[in-house]
Phi, psi and omega in degrees: 000350186299334180286354179251008180255147176309134186305320179295321178291318182298314182281309187297312184285331174294319182284328190250025182302318180296316178296323178300314181295322182284321192260339182278142181285153167278204185231146182300148181303321181294326178291319178296317177301320180296318178296313181297324178291316178299320182281349185052046184297128181190160175306139181095351177253157184240125177249139176246122174255129178266142177055053190291345176062227180271006177093019180307315178265329185306315183296334176282324180294322182294338180293343180282353176091352180279163168289130181240118173262121187248102182278124178208113186274350183265122190300317181297321177290319183295327178295318177290323177304315181297327181280322185272338181226066187294342180283343180277164178253102181292145183222123180275096183195170179246159185294336182278353180210078184276120184276056177231157181289159176299141177051048183250355181233154183267339179202151176235131183233143175220129182241116168063031188217348192294337179293343178278347185268157164289113192297319181289316181294319180293318180295323177297321178292322176299314179300325182290314187275345185274137175287156176304139184070006177291151185265153171234134177229125179239119186240143182224143163260106179266130178300135182273093184279007169285345177273129191302312184288334176290326175300319178293321177300314181294318178299320179294317177299316181298327181294338182251353192286331184063223183257027178300142177303139182232147177296319194289347178282351174079359183297333183301332188268001185303318182297320179292317183293332185265347187258113183291354177289343181253140171294158179302143178296135175249145186239133168232148182228154176215148170289151182211161182222135180283186178296145186271138173122148180303316182297323179293320179294321178290327174296323176299316178296316182293336183278352178293135189305317185286344171273311184297331183281351179288158172294167191305310186292311177295328177296316179297323180294320180293315178299325178294328175298319177293322178298319179296320176302311181296326185277348183242337182291135184299337180275348184233344185303128175074011183248144173239016176252018181280153175208145179295128175274136181230162161245120177275127181244124178246117175258131179230150174208179181215143176284122182284148179262146174078000000 
């Protein structure tokens, strides 16, 4: 499936799966509870997670007792997914071509990944595989740029990002907004905090696709720029109790019947 994945994602996430697992934040308990409630997760129900990555959310979904199919097309990520969420069923596929029967799942969930998809094609596939009244939950950890050092972190990331797909441009939601089969997206938010420690923050920087896809020397130089930020900014200098501040955003909708 790697030939159907954005090249930066295919190379970067395959190479940086370990950094992704160390540096990416999980999700607040209240957000997970909301997803499980929306999905009505329980034994006998089937949940499909798109772009499951290393299983950051997958392992929480399996706790609800439902069958969880975890779609992940990048081999390096899928290997960690199998280890961290062994109760889930990994599936090598992309969101634009889901190899499941029509109306075969009760809910579709996507965490931190929908910007990598073709929004209209992925949404059409979700509508196809989802049963009537089935739920959709799309969750994001958005960096909290109201925090001074995080604004500097984001500016540094933006300087290297190029034209990589980004969550914040809103293109990911076009398919939902344009398709009358879905109810309007509803939004809930929670404060969130990433893994604690300088090394965890640098792993977060290293896990960004446009950093991870670089060759060894330029990648090391970019990560060193983030290290210099942490070592010189007055809010982070000399501290090892730092963690990236986030706002977790959960968008939910439902496939309308009839």
